[in-house]
C-alpha positions as CSV (number, residue, x, y, z in Angstrom):
1,X,0.0,0.0,0.0
2,X,1.6,3.3,-1.1
3,X,1.7,6.7,0.7
4,X,-0.3,5.7,3.8
5,X,1.3,8.3,6.0
6,X,2.4,11.9,5.9
7,X,1.4,14.6,3.5
8,X,-0.9,13.5,0.7
9,X,-2.9,15.3,-2.0
10,X,-6.4,14.8,-3.3
11,X,-4.9,13.7,-6.6
12,X,-3.0,11.0,-4.8
13,X,-6.2,9.8,-3.1
14,X,-8.1,9.6,-6.4
15,X,-5.3,7.8,-8.2
16,X,-4.8,5.3,-5.4
17,X,-8.6,4.6,-4.9
18,X,-8.9,3.9,-8.7
19,X,-6.0,1.4,-8.4
20,X,-7.4,-0.2,-5.3
21,X,-4.3,0.9,-3.4
22,X,-5.8,3.3,-0.9
23,X,-6.5,2.7,2.8
24,X,-9.6,0.5,3.2
25,X,-12.4,2.2,5.1
26,X,-12.3,-0.6,7.8
27,X,-8.6,0.2,8.4
28,X,-9.3,3.9,9.3
29,X,-8.9,4.5,13.1
30,X,-9.7,7.4,15.4
31,X,-6.5,8.2,17.2
32,X,-6.5,7.8,21.0
33,X,-5.8,10.6,23.4
34,X,-2.9,10.5,25.8
35,X,0.9,10.2,25.4
36,X,3.1,7.3,24.4
37,X,3.0,4.4,26.7
38,X,5.9,2.2,27.8
39,X,6.0,-1.6,28.0
40,X,3.6,-3.1,30.5
41,X,6.3,-4.7,32.5
42,X,8.2,-4.2,35.8
43,X,11.9,-4.8,36.5
44,X,13.1,-6.2,39.9
45,X,16.8,-5.8,40.7
46,X,19.2,-8.4,42.0
47,X,20.5,-8.4,45.6
48,X,24.0,-9.1,46.8
49,X,26.2,-11.4,44.7
50,X,23.2,-12.5,42.6
51,X,23.3,-10.1,39.7
52,X,20.1,-11.3,38.0
53,X,17.4,-8.8,36.8
54,X,13.9,-10.2,36.7
55,X,11.2,-8.9,34.4
56,X,7.5,-9.2,35.3
57,X,4.9,-9.1,32.5
58,X,1.8,-7.4,33.9
59,X,-0.4,-8.7,31.1
60,X,-0.1,-12.3,32.2
61,X,1.4,-12.1,35.6
62,X,4.6,-14.0,34.8
63,X,8.2,-13.3,35.7
64,X,11.5,-14.4,34.0
65,X,15.2,-13.5,34.4
66,X,16.6,-11.2,31.7
67,X,20.3,-11.9,31.7
68,X,21.2,-9.0,29.4
69,X,19.7,-6.5,31.9
70,X,22.0,-7.5,34.7
71,X,23.5,-4.6,36.6
72,X,27.0,-3.3,35.7
73,X,28.2,-4.4,39.1
74,X,26.3,-6.7,41.7
75,X,24.9,-4.8,44.7
76,X,21.9,-4.5,46.9
77,X,19.8,-1.8,48.7
78,X,19.5,0.5,45.7
79,X,16.8,3.0,44.8
80,X,15.0,2.7,41.5
81,X,12.7,4.8,39.3
82,X,12.4,5.7,35.6
83,X,10.3,6.8,32.7
84,X,8.5,5.1,29.8
85,X,11.6,3.9,28.1
86,X,14.3,3.4,30.8
87,X,14.7,2.4,34.4
88,X,17.4,3.9,36.7
89,X,19.0,1.9,39.5
90,X,21.1,4.1,41.8
91,X,23.5,3.6,44.7
92,X,23.5,0.4,46.8
93,X,26.1,-1.6,48.7
94,X,28.7,-4.0,47.3
95,X,29.2,-4.2,50.4
96,X,30.6,-0.7,50.6
97,X,28.2,2.1,49.6
98,X,28.3,3.1,45.9
99,X,27.2,6.1,43.8
100,X,26.8,4.0,40.6
101,X,23.8,4.7,38.4
102,X,22.7,1.9,36.0
103,X,20.3,2.5,33.2
104,X,18.1,-0.3,31.9
105,X,16.8,0.1,28.3
106,X,13.4,-1.6,28.2
107,X,13.3,-2.0,24.4
108,X,16.4,-4.2,24.4
109,X,16.4,-5.5,28.0
110,X,20.0,-4.3,28.5
111,X,21.6,-2.4,31.3
112,X,24.7,-0.2,31.4
113,X,26.3,2.3,33.9
114,X,25.8,6.0,33.1
115,X,28.7,7.7,34.9
116,X,27.2,11.2,34.4
117,X,24.1,10.2,36.3
118,X,26.0,8.8,39.4
119,X,24.6,10.0,42.7
120,X,26.1,13.1,44.3
121,X,27.6,10.9,47.0
122,X,28.0,7.2,47.8
123,X,24.7,6.1,49.2
124,X,22.3,3.1,49.8
125,X,18.8,2.3,51.0
126,X,17.2,5.5,49.5
127,X,13.7,6.0,48.4
128,X,13.2,6.8,44.7
129,X,10.3,8.0,42.5
130,X,9.9,10.6,39.7
131,X,8.2,11.9,36.6
132,X,8.5,11.2,32.9
133,X,11.5,13.6,32.8
134,X,13.3,13.4,36.2
135,X,14.0,10.9,38.9
136,X,14.3,11.8,42.6
137,X,16.5,9.7,45.0
138,X,16.0,10.8,48.6
139,X,17.6,10.0,51.9
140,X,20.1,7.1,52.4
141,X,22.5,5.6,54.9
142,X,26.1,6.5,54.1
143,X,25.9,8.3,56.6
144,X,22.2,8.7,57.3
145,X,21.2,11.6,55.1
146,X,18.3,13.8,54.0
147,X,19.9,14.5,50.6
148,X,17.7,14.6,47.5
149,X,19.4,13.8,44.2
150,X,17.6,14.7,40.9
151,X,18.4,12.7,37.7
152,X,17.6,14.5,34.4
153,X,16.8,11.7,31.9
154,X,17.4,13.8,28.8
155,X,21.1,14.3,29.7
156,X,21.7,11.4,32.0
157,X,23.1,13.8,34.7
158,X,22.4,13.9,38.4
159,X,22.7,16.8,40.9
160,X,21.7,17.3,44.6
161,X,18.7,19.7,45.0
162,X,19.1,21.1,48.5
163,X,15.6,22.6,48.6
164,X,14.1,19.1,48.1
165,X,16.0,17.5,51.0
166,X,13.9,15.4,53.3
167,X,12.4,16.9,56.5
168,X,14.5,14.4,58.6
169,X,17.6,12.4,57.7
170,X,16.8,8.7,57.3
171,X,17.4,5.6,55.3
172,X,15.5,2.3,54.5
173,X,12.6,4.4,53.4
174,X,10.5,4.0,50.3
175,X,8.7,6.3,47.8
176,X,6.1,6.6,45.1
177,X,4.1,9.4,43.5
178,X,2.3,10.8,40.5
179,X,3.2,13.4,37.8
180,X,3.3,16.3,40.2
181,X,4.4,15.1,43.6
182,X,6.5,12.4,45.2
183,X,5.9,10.8,48.6
184,X,8.7,9.5,50.7
185,X,7.6,7.4,53.7
186,X,9.0,5.6,56.7
187,X,12.7,4.9,57.4
188,X,15.4,4.3,59.9
189,X,16.7,5.1,62.5
190,X,13.5,5.5,64.4
191,X,11.7,3.8,62.9
192,X,9.8,6.7,61.3
193,X,6.2,7.0,60.2
194,X,7.1,10.4,58.6
195,X,5.7,11.1,55.1
196,X,7.5,13.8,53.1
197,X,6.0,15.3,49.9
198,X,8.2,16.5,47.1
199,X,6.6,19.2,44.8
200,X,8.3,18.7,41.5
201,X,7.5,22.1,40.0
202,X,9.5,23.9,42.8
203,X,11.9,21.1,43.9
204,X,10.8,21.6,47.5
205,X,9.9,19.0,50.2
206,X,7.8,19.2,53.3
207,X,6.4,16.8,55.8
208,X,2.7,16.1,55.5
209,X,1.6,14.9,59.0
210,X,-1.9,13.8,57.8
211,X,-0.2,11.4,55.4
212,X,2.1,9.8,57.9
213,X,2.1,6.0,57.9
214,X,-0.3,4.2,60.2
215,X,2.7,2.8,62.1
216,X,6.4,3.5,62.1
217,X,8.4,1.1,60.0
218,X,11.3,0.8,57.6
219,X,12.3,-1.3,54.5
220,X,8.7,-1.3,53.2
221,X,7.7,-1.2,49.6
222,X,5.6,1.4,47.7
223,X,4.0,1.9,44.3
224,X,0.8,3.5,43.1
225,X,-1.1,5.3,40.3
226,X,-2.2,8.9,39.6
227,X,-4.5,9.2,42.6
228,X,-3.1,6.9,45.3
229,X,0.1,5.5,46.7
230,X,0.3,2.0,48.4
231,X,2.9,1.5,51.1
232,X,3.1,-2.2,52.1
233,X,4.9,-4.4,54.6
234,X,8.1,-3.3,56.4
235,X,10.2,-3.9,59.4
236,X,9.2,-4.7,62.1
237,X,7.9,-7.5,59.8
238,X,4.2,-6.8,59.0
239,X,1.8,-7.3,56.2
240,X,0.1,-3.9,56.6
241,X,-0.9,-2.0,53.5
242,X,-1.3,1.8,53.9
243,X,-3.1,3.8,51.2
244,X,-2.2,7.5,50.6
245,X,-4.8,9.6,49.0
246,X,-3.0,12.3,47.1
247,X,-5.9,14.7,46.8
248,X,-6.2,15.0,50.6
249,X,-2.7,14.1,51.7
250,X,-4.2,11.5,54.1
251,X,-3.2,7.9,54.8
252,X,-5.3,5.0,56.0
253,X,-4.8,1.2,56.5
254,X,-6.7,-0.9,53.8
255,X,-7.1,-4.3,55.5
256,X,-8.2,-6.1,52.4
257,X,-5.0,-5.1,50.6
258,X,-2.7,-6.5,53.3
259,X,0.2,-8.6,51.8
260,X,-0.4,-12.3,51.6
261,X,2.2,-12.7,54.4
262,X,4.2,-10.4,56.6
263,X,7.5,-9.4,55.0
264,X,10.0,-6.6,54.6
265,X,13.0,-5.6,52.4
266,X,10.9,-6.0,49.2
267,X,10.8,-4.2,45.9
268,X,7.5,-2.7,44.5
269,X,6.3,-1.3,41.2
270,X,3.3,-1.6,39.0
271,X,1.0,0.1,36.4
272,X,-2.1,2.2,36.5
273,X,-4.4,-0.7,37.7
274,X,-2.2,-2.9,40.0
275,X,0.8,-2.8,42.2
276,X,3.4,-5.7,42.5
277,X,5.3,-6.3,45.7
278,X,8.1,-8.8,45.1
279,X,10.5,-10.9,47.3
280,X,12.0,-9.7,50.6
281,X,12.3,-11.4,54.0
282,X,9.5,-13.2,55.9
283,X,8.8,-13.1,59.6
284,X,11.5,-15.8,60.1
285,X,14.0,-13.6,58.3
286,X,14.2,-16.0,55.4
287,X,14.5,-14.7,51.9
288,X,11.4,-15.3,49.7
289,X,10.5,-14.9,46.0
290,X,6.8,-14.2,46.6
291,X,5.0,-11.7,44.3
292,X,1.8,-10.1,45.7
293,X,-0.5,-8.2,43.4
294,X,-2.6,-5.3,44.7
295,X,-5.7,-4.6,42.6
296,X,-6.4,-0.9,43.0
297,X,-10.0,-0.9,42.0
298,X,-11.0,-3.3,44.8
299,X,-8.2,-2.6,47.3
300,X,-7.4,-6.4,47.5
301,X,-4.1,-8.3,47.4
302,X,-3.3,-11.8,46.5
303,X,-0.1,-13.8,45.8
304,X,0.4,-14.6,42.1
305,X,2.7,-17.6,42.0
306,X,3.5,-17.4,38.3
307,X,5.0,-13.9,38.9
308,X,7.3,-15.0,41.7
309,X,10.9,-13.9,41.2
310,X,13.3,-16.3,39.6
311,X,15.2,-16.6,42.9
312,X,14.5,-15.5,46.5
313,X,16.2,-12.2,47.4
314,X,16.1,-9.3,49.8
315,X,16.9,-5.6,49.8
316,X,15.9,-5.1,46.1
317,X,14.6,-2.3,44.1
318,X,12.0,-2.2,41.3
319,X,10.7,0.1,38.6
320,X,8.3,0.1,35.7
321,X,7.4,2.1,32.6
322,X,3.9,2.5,33.9
323,X,4.3,3.2,37.7
324,X,4.2,6.7,39.3
325,X,1.4,7.7,36.9
326,X,3.7,7.4,33.9
327,X,1.8,7.3,30.6
328,X,0.0,3.9,30.3
329,X,-3.1,3.0,28.4
330,X,-4.4,6.1,26.5
331,X,-7.3,7.8,28.1
332,X,-9.5,6.5,25.3
333,X,-8.7,3.6,23.1
334,X,-8.3,3.8,19.4
335,X,-11.5,3.0,17.6
336,X,-12.3,1.8,14.1
337,X,-14.1,4.4,11.9
338,X,-16.6,2.0,10.5
339,X,-18.1,0.5,13.7
340,X,-16.5,2.3,16.6
341,X,-15.0,-0.9,18.1
342,X,-11.5,-0.9,19.6
343,X,-8.5,-3.2,19.1
344,X,-9.2,-6.9,19.6
345,X,-7.1,-9.1,21.9
346,X,-3.6,-9.9,20.8
347,X,-4.0,-13.6,21.5
348,X,-4.7,-16.9,19.7
349,X,-6.9,-19.8,20.8
350,X,-5.9,-23.5,20.2
351,X,-8.6,-26.0,20.7
352,X,-8.8,-29.7,21.5
353,X,-7.3,-32.6,19.5
354,X,-6.1,-36.1,19.9
355,X,-5.0,-37.9,22.0
356,X,-6.2,-35.5,24.6
357,X,-9.9,-35.3,23.6
358,X,-10.8,-33.4,26.8
359,X,-12.3,-30.3,25.2
360,X,-9.4,-28.2,26.3
361,X,-8.7,-24.7,25.0
362,X,-5.3,-23.1,25.2
363,X,-4.7,-19.4,24.9
364,X,-1.4,-18.0,23.4
365,X,-0.5,-14.5,24.5
366,X,1.6,-13.0,21.6
367,X,3.1,-10.2,23.6
368,X,4.9,-12.6,25.9
369,X,5.0,-15.8,23.7
370,X,3.3,-17.8,26.5
371,X,0.5,-20.3,26.4
372,X,-1.9,-21.5,29.1
373,X,-5.0,-23.6,29.3
374,X,-8.2,-21.5,29.9
375,X,-10.7,-24.0,31.5
376,X,-13.7,-21.6,31.1
377,X,-13.2,-21.6,27.3
378,X,-13.3,-25.4,26.9
379,X,-15.3,-26.6,24.0
380,X,-18.9,-27.7,24.6
381,X,-17.9,-31.2,23.4
382,X,-14.5,-32.9,23.1
383,X,-13.5,-33.3,19.5
384,X,-10.8,-33.1,16.9
385,X,-10.5,-32.6,13.1
386,X,-12.6,-29.4,13.1
387,X,-12.1,-25.9,11.8
388,X,-12.0,-22.4,13.3
389,X,-12.1,-18.7,12.3
390,X,-12.8,-15.5,14.1
391,X,-14.7,-12.2,14.2
392,X,-13.2,-9.2,16.1
393,X,-14.6,-10.4,19.4
394,X,-15.2,-14.2,19.2
395,X,-13.8,-17.4,17.7
396,X,-16.0,-19.9,15.9
397,X,-15.1,-23.7,16.0
398,X,-17.2,-25.9,13.8
399,X,-17.6,-29.5,12.8
400,X,-15.2,-32.3,13.9
401,X,-14.8,-35.9,14.9
402,X,-15.7,-38.4,16.3
403,X,-19.0,-38.0,14.6
404,X,-19.0,-36.4,12.1
405,X,-20.3,-33.3,13.9
406,X,-22.1,-30.2,12.9
407,X,-21.6,-28.4,16.3
408,X,-20.5,-24.7,16.2
409,X,-18.9,-23.4,19.4
410,X,-18.4,-19.7,20.0
411,X,-15.5,-18.5,22.2
412,X,-16.1,-15.0,23.6
413,X,-12.7,-13.4,24.0
414,X,-13.7,-10.8,26.6
415,X,-14.7,-13.4,29.1
416,X,-12.7,-16.5,27.9
417,X,-15.9,-18.5,27.8
418,X,-17.3,-20.9,25.2
419,X,-20.8,-22.0,24.4
420,X,-22.5,-23.9,21.5
421,X,-24.6,-21.7,19.2
422,X,-27.2,-24.0,17.7
423,X,-28.3,-21.5,15.1
424,X,-24.8,-21.5,13.7
425,X,-24.4,-25.2,13.5
426,X,-23.2,-26.6,10.1
427,X,-25.9,-27.8,7.8
428,X,-23.7,-30.8,6.8
429,X,-22.0,-32.7,9.6
430,X,-18.3,-33.2,8.7
431,X,-14.7,-33.2,9.9
432,X,-11.4,-32.3,8.4
433,X,-12.9,-29.2,7.0
434,X,-11.1,-25.8,7.0
435,X,-12.3,-22.2,7.7
436,X,-11.3,-18.6,7.2
437,X,-13.2,-15.3,6.9
438,X,-13.3,-11.5,7.5
439,X,-14.9,-9.2,10.0
440,X,-18.5,-10.1,9.2
441,X,-18.5,-13.7,8.2
442,X,-16.7,-17.0,8.4
443,X,-16.4,-19.6,5.6
444,X,-16.2,-23.3,6.4
445,X,-15.3,-25.4,3.3
446,X,-14.7,-29.0,2.3
447,X,-14.5,-31.8,4.7
448,X,-14.7,-35.6,5.2
449,X,-16.8,-37.3,3.9
450,X,-15.2,-35.7,0.8
451,X,-17.3,-32.7,-0.1
452,X,-16.8,-29.3,-1.8
453,X,-19.6,-27.7,0.3
454,X,-19.1,-24.1,1.6
455,X,-21.1,-22.8,4.5
456,X,-21.1,-19.1,5.6
457,X,-21.4,-18.1,9.3
458,X,-22.8,-14.6,9.7
459,X,-21.4,-13.2,13.0
460,X,-24.1,-10.6,13.6
461,X,-26.9,-13.2,13.7
462,X,-24.9,-16.3,14.7
463,X,-26.5,-18.2,11.8
464,X,-25.0,-20.4,9.1
465,X,-26.2,-21.0,5.6
466,X,-25.0,-23.0,2.6
467,X,-23.5,-20.8,-0.2
468,X,-23.3,-23.1,-3.3
469,X,-21.6,-20.5,-5.5
470,X,-18.7,-20.6,-3.1
471,X,-18.2,-24.3,-3.1
472,X,-14.6,-25.5,-3.6
473,X,-13.5,-26.4,-7.1
474,X,-13.5,-30.1,-6.1
475,X,-14.5,-32.3,-3.2
476,X,-11.6,-32.6,-0.7
477,X,-10.5,-32.4,2.9
478,X,-7.4,-31.7,5.0
479,X,-6.6,-28.4,3.3
480,X,-5.1,-25.3,4.8
481,X,-7.2,-22.0,4.8
482,X,-6.4,-18.4,5.4
483,X,-7.0,-15.1,3.7
484,X,-7.5,-11.3,4.2
485,X,-10.5,-9.0,4.4
486,X,-11.7,-9.6,0.9
487,X,-10.7,-13.2,-0.1
488,X,-10.1,-16.6,1.4
489,X,-7.6,-19.1,0.1
490,X,-8.0,-22.9,0.5
491,X,-4.9,-24.8,-0.4
492,X,-3.9,-28.5,-0.7
493,X,-5.9,-31.4,0.5
494,X,-6.9,-34.9,-0.4
495,X,-8.1,-37.2,-2.1
496,X,-4.9,-36.9,-4.0
497,X,-3.1,-35.3,-2.4
498,X,-3.4,-32.1,-4.4
499,X,-1.7,-28.7,-4.6
500,X,-4.8,-26.9,-5.7
501,X,-5.5,-23.4,-4.4
502,X,-9.1,-22.1,-4.4
503,X,-9.8,-18.4,-3.9
504,X,-13.2,-17.4,-2.4
505,X,-14.3,-13.8,-3.1
506,X,-16.4,-12.7,-0.2
507,X,-18.2,-9.8,-2.0
508,X,-19.8,-12.3,-4.4
509,X,-19.7,-15.5,-2.4
510,X,-17.9,-17.2,-5.3
511,X,-14.9,-19.5,-5.5
512,X,-12.5,-20.3,-8.3
513,X,-9.2,-22.1,-8.7
514,X,-6.1,-19.9,-9.0
515,X,-3.4,-22.1,-10.6
516,X,-0.6,-19.7,-10.1
517,X,-1.1,-19.9,-6.3
518,X,-1.0,-23.7,-6.2
519,X,1.2,-25.1,-3.4
520,X,4.8,-25.9,-4.2
521,X,4.2,-29.5,-3.0
522,X,0.9,-31.5,-3.2
523,X,0.0,-32.4,0.4
524,X,-2.8,-32.6,2.9
525,X,-3.3,-32.0,6.6
526,X,-1.6,-28.7,6.0
527,X,-2.1,-25.6,8.3
528,X,-2.3,-22.0,7.4
529,X,-2.5,-18.4,8.7
530,X,-1.4,-15.0,7.5
531,X,-1.9,-11.3,7.5
532,X,-3.4,-8.8,5.0
533,X,-0.9,-9.3,2.3
534,X,0.3,-12.9,2.5
535,X,-0.8,-16.4,3.6
536,X,1.6,-19.0,5.0
537,X,0.8,-22.7,4.4
538,X,3.0,-25.0,6.6
539,X,3.7,-28.7,7.1
540,X,1.4,-31.5,6.0
541,X,1.4,-35.1,4.8
542,X,2.9,-36.3,1.6
543,X,2.8,-39.8,0.1
544,X,6.5,-40.3,0.2
545,X,9.4,-40.6,2.7
546,X,9.3,-38.8,5.0
547,X,5.5,-38.9,5.0
548,X,5.3,-35.5,6.8
549,X,7.1,-32.3,5.7
550,X,8.2,-29.0,7.3
551,X,7.7,-27.1,4.0
552,X,6.4,-23.5,4.4
553,X,4.7,-21.9,1.3
554,X,4.0,-18.2,1.1
555,X,1.0,-17.0,-1.0
556,X,1.2,-13.4,-2.2
557,X,-2.3,-12.1,-2.5
558,X,-1.6,-9.2,-4.8
559,X,-0.3,-11.5,-7.5
560,X,-2.0,-14.8,-6.6
561,X,1.3,-16.6,-6.6
562,X,2.8,-19.1,-4.2
563,X,6.4,-20.1,-3.5
564,X,8.2,-22.1,-0.9
565,X,10.2,-20.0,1.7
566,X,12.9,-22.4,3.0
567,X,13.9,-20.0,5.8
568,X,10.4,-20.2,7.2
569,X,10.2,-24.0,7.2
570,X,8.8,-25.5,10.5
571,X,11.3,-26.7,13.1
572,X,10.2,-30.3,12.6
573,X,8.2,-32.3,10.0
574,X,4.6,-32.5,11.1
575,X,1.0,-32.2,10.1
576,X,-2.5,-31.4,11.5
577,X,-1.4,-28.4,13.5
578,X,-3.4,-25.4,14.6
579,X,-2.3,-22.1,13.1
580,X,-3.2,-18.5,13.8
581,X,-1.4,-15.2,14.5
582,X,-1.5,-11.4,14.1
583,X,-0.3,-8.9,11.5
584,X,3.4,-9.6,12.3
585,X,3.7,-13.2,13.3
586,X,2.1,-16.6,12.6
587,X,1.9,-19.4,15.3
588,X,1.8,-23.1,14.3
589,X,1.1,-25.3,17.3
590,X,0.9,-29.0,18.0
591,X,0.6,-31.6,15.2
592,X,2.0,-35.0,14.5
593,X,3.6,-37.5,14.1
594,X,4.6,-38.4,16.9
595,X,2.3,-36.0,18.7
596,X,3.8,-32.6,19.4
597,X,3.1,-29.6,21.8
598,X,5.6,-27.5,19.9
599,X,4.8,-23.9,19.0
600,X,6.7,-22.5,16.0
601,X,6.6,-18.7,15.4
602,X,6.9,-17.3,11.8
603,X,8.2,-13.8,11.6
604,X,6.6,-12.3,8.5
605,X,9.1,-9.5,8.0
606,X,12.0,-11.9,7.6
607,X,10.3,-15.1,6.5
608,X,12.0,-17.0,9.3
609,X,10.6,-19.5,11.8
610,X,11.8,-20.5,15.3
611,X,10.4,-22.6,18.1
612,X,9.1,-20.6,21.1
613,X,9.2,-23.1,24.0
614,X,7.2,-20.8,26.4
615,X,4.3,-20.9,24.0
616,X,4.1,-24.7,23.6
617,X,0.6,-26.1,24.0
618,X,-0.4,-27.3,27.5
619,X,-0.5,-30.9,26.2
620,X,0.8,-32.6,23.0
621,X,-1.9,-33.1,20.4
622,X,-2.8,-33.1,16.7
623,X,-5.8,-32.4,14.6
624,X,-6.0,-29.0,16.4
625,X,-8.0,-26.0,15.2
626,X,-6.8,-22.5,16.1
627,X,-8.0,-18.9,15.5
628,X,-7.6,-15.4,16.9
629,X,-8.9,-11.9,16.4
630,X,-5.9,-10.6,14.5
631,X,-5.3,-13.3,12.0
632,X,-6.3,-13.3,8.4
633,X,-5.6,-9.6,7.9
634,X,-8.5,-8.5,10.1
635,X,-8.4,-4.7,10.4
636,X,-8.6,-4.7,14.2
637,X,-5.0,-3.9,15.1
638,X,-4.8,-0.1,15.0
639,X,-1.8,1.3,13.1
640,X,0.9,3.3,14.8
641,X,1.8,6.8,13.7
642,X,5.4,6.6,12.5
643,X,6.7,10.0,11.3
644,X,9.6,10.1,8.8
645,X,11.7,13.0,7.6
646,X,9.6,13.3,4.5
647,X,6.3,13.7,6.3
648,X,4.7,16.1,8.7
649,X,4.2,13.3,11.2
650,X,0.5,12.6,10.4
651,X,-0.8,9.3,9.1
652,X,-4.0,9.5,7.0
653,X,-5.3,6.2,8.3
654,X,-5.4,7.5,11.9
655,X,-8.0,10.3,12.1
């Protein structure tokens, strides 16, 4: 698609529309309000000789070590804060106090020392918070100090700001805040309940007695959002959670948000909806890896085992691109011009198969390349050899074996629940069929017993009807199917096997062979997915040796041509996989033979494929069906404004 961003003329528009090369109406989005957002992740520092940085993914509550983000030198008892692109870890002990400032780049998960941003003096056990432009590191224990250091992110420089010094010298305190003020609470010696408020506009600090902690303590953790700060745990070892209301500068205990167990010496960070309190020491003074999640809307806290740190540790620091009221989700989401709906979930759903036959449904989260079973989305009846496609909000799984079956199940993405929709049941019970579709309808074609029948599911009414004009060019089953918003492509299959590619035109509900798009190798039990410009047909069975192949064929929709792409071949020879994806990646999961749980990820930009172990299916199985809201070129993933030197920075497909 040409000239889809920057300055454009009416003449350009007329020319491109005539050539069918202009932005489709269902790809026009209203731009969201709000600033750029950082990754929805948090970083928890090492402690002591353990130099391992852990990264918590807030979208799925999982944590993993990121070796490239290790500190420049191992230490503990640091302060940490940052902005939407970088985290800053300052000071600490190794065991002597240090002034070192390390900068973690979120985009690459790498960390390096920035000498110009070193603290004004060697220091440890400070509190730290800040804004999108500056970080504030206050207090410390080398010796006990009231010093406030201010880090300017644009220049990576640090200087003491005497007017912002704490009201009383202390260390082992903690801090959080919003875009206008920082709150520094607790500390040692004492211990203290003191709460100091830093006003960023004037670089001044004053105690706010009404916001003092409910009890004096030190080595607690703190995080928050734009309206409230949460101060949890601490020494003496307690589970207490105090909530600071910024509008009134008051603090109160919120019993329902108490930590899952008493602990101290932890790190805390979060995003606009939840806070994460990680690791520390329990009441027996033992190191733990526990992660507690505070849900702000309900003021409740629960341990999230999947987000536990990779190793138990104490005296750590944490930061995030979305804590301290940093830009997070835009104040209103992007919406599509045609129907006002927002972006659909960036996930894929992989259904049941054999030998499991337990109706299970697995959900793959593309942002983290992880897969987990979602029991609430289990199919209404256990089956295999069925087909699936998707609307913007729900997946449709039809047909299958043993049977054959006509059942149509609908997976509602917002709730991760599945129910049979009798009105959408297939008119002809069958298995080994395939499906694809666009935003309004899904097309289920072929199947065993060998038929050419095409049925159309209309999403708005959850009804299915036979569309004879769209029948496949010949009776067959075991094809691969994918497409874009205007056409569906059904390739391969058996009896044969064949390399035939049929193209279904949605506007006319007609199907015809496209010989130039035939697969490079005749085969069946092939799987397919793609984006708006290309389809990828992977694996399958072939009457030779070996009987299964790893071949990946790429169909170019603009020219109706297909060619093998060796670099995108599957990691192993297999057939009968589930396949789905988004605009950038395709995911091929499971298959046989023997039976696999393997998940392969195809990167469309480079035509390469690699295994992603974390996204493997929950159990090995074949004859799997898969779908997702962003496969098949569905226009439900809003474009990103990407200015270039030759444009004014606008993009005409974002209003």
